[in-house]
N, CA, C and O atoms as a DFTB+ gen file, in Angstrom:
264 C
 N C O
     1  1       5.554      -9.003      16.415
     2  2       6.266      -7.514      16.137
     3  2       5.183      -6.630      16.937
     4  3       4.043      -6.936      16.590
     5  1       5.219      -5.800      17.736
     6  2       4.105      -5.045      18.197
     7  2       3.882      -3.910      17.533
     8  3       4.865      -3.396      16.997
     9  1       2.772      -3.346      17.420
    10  2       2.185      -2.390      16.265
    11  2       3.016      -1.078      16.524
    12  3       3.400      -0.560      15.476
    13  1       3.373      -0.439      17.644
    14  2       4.195       0.584      17.587
    15  2       5.955       0.626      17.100
    16  3       6.627       1.622      16.835
    17  1       6.286      -0.525      17.102
    18  2       7.407      -1.018      16.660
    19  2       7.556      -1.068      15.177
    20  3       8.534      -0.594      14.598
    21  1       6.465      -1.713      14.524
    22  2       6.223      -1.720      12.961
    23  2       6.180      -0.586      12.510
    24  3       6.972      -0.279      11.620
    25  1       5.035       0.553      13.109
    26  2       4.934       1.606      12.598
    27  2       6.049       2.470      12.703
    28  3       6.121       3.332      11.827
    29  1       7.076       2.444      13.701
    30  2       8.346       3.130      13.765
    31  2       9.207       2.828      12.583
    32  3       9.796       3.693      11.935
    33  1       9.246       1.408      12.320
    34  2      10.194       0.932      11.288
    35  2       9.468       1.192      10.058
    36  3      10.220       1.710       9.233
    37  1       8.339       1.033       9.648
    38  2       7.937       1.537       8.361
    39  2       8.013       2.911       8.239
    40  3       8.581       3.348       7.239
    41  1       7.487       3.802       9.176
    42  2       7.960       5.336       8.866
    43  2       9.347       5.586       8.315
    44  3       9.694       6.179       7.293
    45  1      10.067       4.963       9.283
    46  2      11.475       5.264       8.884
    47  2      12.013       4.795       7.442
    48  3      12.779       5.397       6.689
    49  1      11.455       3.675       7.295
    50  2      12.047       3.048       5.910
    51  2      11.186       3.750       4.621
    52  3      11.663       3.941       3.502
    53  1       9.758       4.098       5.062
    54  2       9.139       4.663       3.832
    55  2       9.751       6.159       3.687
    56  3      10.092       6.529       2.564
    57  1       9.887       6.975       4.731
    58  2      10.376       8.331       4.446
    59  2      11.656       8.139       3.813
    60  3      11.864       8.828       2.815
    61  1      12.545       7.351       4.186
    62  2      13.836       7.335       3.673
    63  2      13.713       6.891       2.007
    64  3      14.275       7.468       1.076
    65  1      12.932       5.857       1.934
    66  2      12.600       5.821       0.263
    67  2      12.069       7.147      -0.254
    68  3      12.691       7.610      -1.211
    69  1      11.302       7.663       0.083
    70  2      10.724       9.098      -0.128
    71  2      11.936      10.015      -0.395
    72  3      12.167      10.573      -1.468
    73  1      12.676      10.094       0.728
    74  2      13.924      10.888       0.622
    75  2      14.769      10.794      -0.728
    76  3      15.048      11.687      -1.528
    77  1      15.087       9.445      -0.735
    78  2      16.066       8.904      -1.911
    79  2      15.111       9.338      -3.357
    80  3      15.665       9.895      -4.305
    81  1      13.851       9.055      -3.373
    82  2      12.930       9.533      -4.550
    83  2      12.914      11.126      -4.706
    84  3      12.738      11.659      -5.802
    85  1      13.094      11.771      -3.636
    86  2      13.021      13.006      -4.119
    87  2      14.441      13.513      -4.346
    88  3      14.576      14.615      -4.879
    89  1      15.418      12.868      -4.019
    90  2      16.646      13.123      -4.415
    91  2      16.913      12.902      -5.783
    92  3      17.705      13.650      -6.356
    93  1      16.226      11.752      -6.533
    94  2      16.355      11.531      -7.913
    95  2      15.389      12.565      -8.634
    96  3      15.612      12.989      -9.767
    97  1      14.442      12.879      -7.968
    98  2      13.513      14.023      -8.784
    99  2      14.570      15.448      -8.866
   100  3      14.766      16.098      -9.893
   101  1      15.080      15.685      -7.722
   102  2      15.821      16.909      -7.817
   103  2      16.905      16.692      -8.499
   104  3      17.275      17.799      -8.889
   105  1      17.730      15.773      -8.918
   106  2      18.667      15.517      -9.760
   107  2      18.208      15.624     -11.173
   108  3      18.756      16.308     -12.038
   109  1      17.214      14.928     -11.314
   110  2      16.567      15.026     -12.910
   111  2      15.995      16.511     -13.235
   112  3      16.021      17.024     -14.353
   113  1      15.523      17.051     -12.172
   114  2      15.065      18.504     -12.433
   115  2      16.107      19.276     -12.846
   116  3      16.083      19.884     -13.916
   117  1      17.212      19.307     -11.925
   118  2      18.640      20.104     -12.438
   119  2      19.154      19.717     -13.522
   120  3      19.701      20.585     -14.202
   121  1      19.142      18.425     -13.982
   122  2      19.802      18.258     -15.322
   123  2      18.891      18.383     -16.411
   124  3      19.517      18.452     -17.469
   125  1      17.579      18.443     -16.575
   126  2      16.745      18.948     -17.393
   127  2      16.558      20.416     -17.537
   128  3      16.174      20.850     -18.623
   129  1      16.814      21.295     -16.452
   130  2      16.669      22.426     -16.604
   131  2      18.192      23.248     -16.796
   132  3      18.373      24.464     -16.750
   133  1      19.145      22.234     -17.009
   134  2      20.345      22.891     -16.983
   135  2      20.895      23.868     -15.908
   136  3      21.430      24.943     -16.178
   137  1      20.692      23.345     -14.584
   138  2      20.952      24.136     -13.818
   139  2      22.482      24.650     -13.254
   140  3      22.819      25.573     -12.512
   141  1      23.067      23.820     -13.820
   142  2      24.564      24.168     -13.617
   143  2      24.905      23.491     -12.322
   144  3      24.120      22.796     -11.677
   145  1      26.159      23.760     -12.000
   146  2      26.775      22.980     -10.694
   147  2      26.432      23.951      -9.551
   148  3      26.265      23.340      -8.495
   149  1      26.268      25.350      -9.442
   150  2      25.649      26.113      -8.544
   151  2      24.373      25.691      -8.351
   152  3      24.007      25.222      -7.274
   153  1      23.593      25.825      -9.383
   154  2      22.036      25.659      -9.164
   155  2      21.566      24.328      -8.669
   156  3      20.476      24.190      -8.114
   157  1      22.558      23.177      -8.918
   158  2      22.122      21.857      -8.659
   159  2      22.402      22.008      -7.058
   160  3      21.533      21.546      -6.318
   161  1      23.570      22.630      -6.454
   162  2      24.043      22.571      -5.289
   163  2      22.946      23.251      -4.410
   164  3      22.637      22.739      -3.334
   165  1      22.400      24.305      -4.819
   166  2      21.259      24.866      -4.181
   167  2      20.067      24.030      -3.993
   168  3      19.534      23.875      -2.894
   169  1      19.662      23.499      -5.074
   170  2      18.543      22.678      -5.087
   171  2      18.749      21.398      -3.827
   172  3      17.888      20.986      -3.049
   173  1      19.953      21.035      -3.930
   174  2      20.448      19.764      -3.046
   175  2      20.397      20.289      -1.522
   176  3      20.113      19.541      -0.586
   177  1      20.674      21.529      -1.389
   178  2      20.898      22.183      -0.220
   179  2      19.496      22.139       0.361
   180  3      19.232      21.604       1.438
   181  1      18.613      22.744      -0.435
   182  2      17.035      22.879       0.008
   183  2      16.532      21.453       0.572
   184  3      15.901      21.368       1.625
   185  1      16.912      20.194      -0.332
   186  2      16.279      19.254       0.021
   187  2      17.209      18.638       1.292
   188  3      16.570      18.049       2.163
   189  1      18.637      18.730       1.453
   190  2      18.999      18.561       2.620
   191  2      18.650      18.992       3.729
   192  3      18.780      18.323       4.754
   193  1      18.106      20.281       3.699
   194  2      17.464      20.853       5.082
   195  2      16.437      20.263       5.373
   196  3      16.292      20.155       6.590
   197  1      15.295      19.634       4.499
   198  2      14.429      18.793       4.993
   199  2      14.836      17.359       5.583
   200  3      14.176      16.931       6.530
   201  1      15.756      16.694       5.133
   202  2      16.461      15.583       5.648
   203  2      17.014      15.723       6.814
   204  3      16.893      14.821       7.643
   205  1      17.683      16.812       7.084
   206  2      18.290      17.090       8.188
   207  2      17.185      17.352       9.310
   208  3      17.355      16.770      10.381
   209  1      16.205      18.072       9.180
   210  2      15.033      18.063      10.043
   211  2      14.475      16.854      10.472
   212  3      14.197      16.762      11.668
   213  1      14.231      15.787       9.629
   214  2      13.805      14.501       9.589
   215  2      14.891      13.823      10.538
   216  3      14.404      13.224      11.497
   217  1      16.044      13.818      10.452
   218  2      17.030      13.116      11.189
   219  2      17.217      13.971      12.602
   220  3      17.405      13.346      13.646
   221  1      17.177      14.959      12.599
   222  2      17.475      15.761      14.010
   223  2      15.922      15.378      14.747
   224  3      16.014      15.219      15.964
   225  1      14.888      15.255      14.322
   226  2      13.705      14.939      15.108
   227  2      13.807      13.703      15.674
   228  3      13.610      13.390      16.848
   229  1      14.177      12.930      14.619
   230  2      14.428      11.215      15.287
   231  2      15.667      11.303      16.501
   232  3      15.616      10.628      17.529
   233  1      16.623      12.126      16.224
   234  2      17.723      12.016      17.361
   235  2      17.199      12.828      18.545
   236  3      17.646      12.470      19.635
   237  1      16.298      13.900      18.549
   238  2      15.903      14.438      19.513
   239  2      14.771      13.640      20.364
   240  3      14.689      13.753      21.587
   241  1      13.929      12.844      19.610
   242  2      13.237      12.089      20.458
   243  2      13.842      10.938      21.042
   244  3      13.352      10.517      22.090
   245  1      15.138      10.174      20.381
   246  2      15.824       9.354      21.095
   247  2      16.404       9.799      22.316
   248  3      16.349       9.121      23.342
   249  1      16.974      10.945      22.243
   250  2      17.612      11.684      23.405
   251  2      16.587      11.839      24.571
   252  3      16.826      11.492      25.728
   253  1      15.644      12.291      24.224
   254  2      14.477      12.502      25.082
   255  2      13.975      11.295      25.855
   256  3      13.544      11.411      27.002
   257  1      14.041      10.040      25.161
   258  2      13.490       9.024      25.838
   259  2      14.512       8.428      26.774
   260  3      14.160       7.624      27.637
   261  1      15.634       8.762      26.642
   262  2      16.634       8.300      27.817
   263  2      16.158       8.753      29.152
   264  3      16.807       8.484      30.162
């Protein structure tokens, strides 16, 4: 496996794992702070914007490479 392919694969996997871990942290924070349904939704919306940005960047780079 070439270095570039390995780096791309590991970046995707490790950032994906980090996103899942951050989701757990946000869920735990909302639970411990008793944020309620609306507060939890706002916290996950903010996290979702970051996830959307990561996915959009990947898609834009893939389209640009065609």
